[in-house]
Steps between C-alpha positions, in 0.01 A plus 500: 500500500428406861326780690667483840299792640173317440628179659638689800169684546307173487715350774485821709118500471498136607696588816264790576197271474655225711454532875832440674503223758696183577304304242571749217853598613670245276301598189559874550874445547517305176306768310740766631791295369333481157455881502868548590600271214286693254645832616852366446409389148350844438819668623715272284296601196548870587875449542507336158352814346757723664662544838310711750728720708443770756602861467872566537558644845841551658481397864640737758490544875463232768173352368231550236124550536261503205174702507216293353144609433232590252557802273426835670520354850759764594828308472689791343383745764599258777841439342567873481419557867693194622811568293684764302357367173314716255243262357252656262158540663174527307128466569455236231586135456831357379702811587805287584625322190848407626649408836582806711749431782533706815716464812350519848726540803376376837712412805806526276358236264490596133191336355435511126131540416378428148188653348384264225208530256163408646376145457144387434301179470673266257848642571652156565388395152657810345218759503633856515864382496419332830761228461781755475372684807459184709845380392650800681353362824697176474827679569360734767547449874142604579174602333292797615145442373319832478119500496264793440270546799211530255579167332579231758371244249826548307704323771388139434549558127854625555579208730371249245709649218809495723427140603443388141840646408663255744563754774420404859444789738572471872562126466802300603609222268400176674752229575433229243780289357419284197770256391413311183589132497509232229248269669306440819204730443444805718619478860387784728668594827378778729620659823164672565138389495344591164147635550448683168597230251487121497780268388289371210453859378875563521559188292232594243639853458854369452378256236316783323844656459643169368680421826427131558801399711636727772595538866310794648588671829257757644570710809209747482123454518457576130201557271451357152590838347829516693592153378428602139709815544802301617463244221488775236795677665431830322354709780641816660422561867499866606354698790226753430296771669155626403448875524173687449554835327283817485374451856411872503230436237263304729347525847661337802229232512543419131877476545455255789269292281756489217787417736301213649396368158851509353692419820741770386813581701466878486295784353671811357440808294777558249341829403479635859808321636301320770667200672806518275746471791310192621524355149877551491536314830268221383706453183820482706352244741345274235822495301656341810798732494740547788787732590853379570758742642860438398801545725870512421749345749590733788251763378146596591218359290347720232155547654398767252472302176409130529532238230153389387448127452209254507395338828650161584810594302821327605854629542564348159218711348652807665845418360359447150318833508816684603742334256499178297837391646410554867345152548818328385723724713277483812684410820248582776255768611428675826134574563311724739120490502203265502669214312799491737506286814704774667640839387792459261441127442761350270327309217685269261195373309396679179149353545440696822161677463506871575228710666377854443738769631787257566848653505746290301879518484642287219852358511660378179799277428 
């Protein structure tokens, strides 16, 4: 039986030994495509042995955040202080064996936070039920990566496992359209100057994936890895924050050193409750949530309890969140706030993009 792990490691070692420059760019891109192909074959073999699914978690609230980290990093303690959950806490590894949900309320937003079992090196390949844990992340709105202040070396390992499981953190899916054709070879059109990948590399990568005839349109300055991701079309793109825990266990100088090394977003102490309010605000901001205040005709707006929705949401998104029939029955809306040209602007377009703290009055047929 083909040993995909050995082949993948050989190619990865080859990339590590090859100095990246314009002369080697094409070769490295092709090797990355071969690795991606091998990983897909490996996944197909795993699926043949039995479907890998995540833990069953009922979503609730306005959005979902999953806590990810090594065992004993303090996820359960942090969950308990952020939410009303009662996750079992122990001073030994693998305390959490199932997914524990909790609900955090901040600025009227109800944010579900999931405490999942810790993941370790090899998780993406199934070590320690890692596949089930990482699968939970695919349906989450954000990942909170928790790192022990005493073990900053865990962060690159966690990121690699997440990456190898086809999850892309803090990345936006690039604009690449690939339309297969019957003949004509590969024709590449771009609207930007490509500085990270050459046309011949694009063509070679496509052919590695058995795409020999296609029209390709690229509107972002992409890398070889981004091209491979779009070709495979099995990636999930989610925002993430990196948080250093147990900051009370080290000196101020050591903490600064760890923060610089990891480029973490925030340091906290789940045990002492330090910086927890800042963490709640950071979660809210990175989720890109906004507040919309609703108003009934001839009445004052309800400024006490806003509707929580994701940024760049449209009137149509608002209608769909309120009731599935509202989009079909929509007549017009009156809007006060940042998205309106003037107070009480009458808007007929469902695609109108709303802004945080807008006041919206919906009129139905």
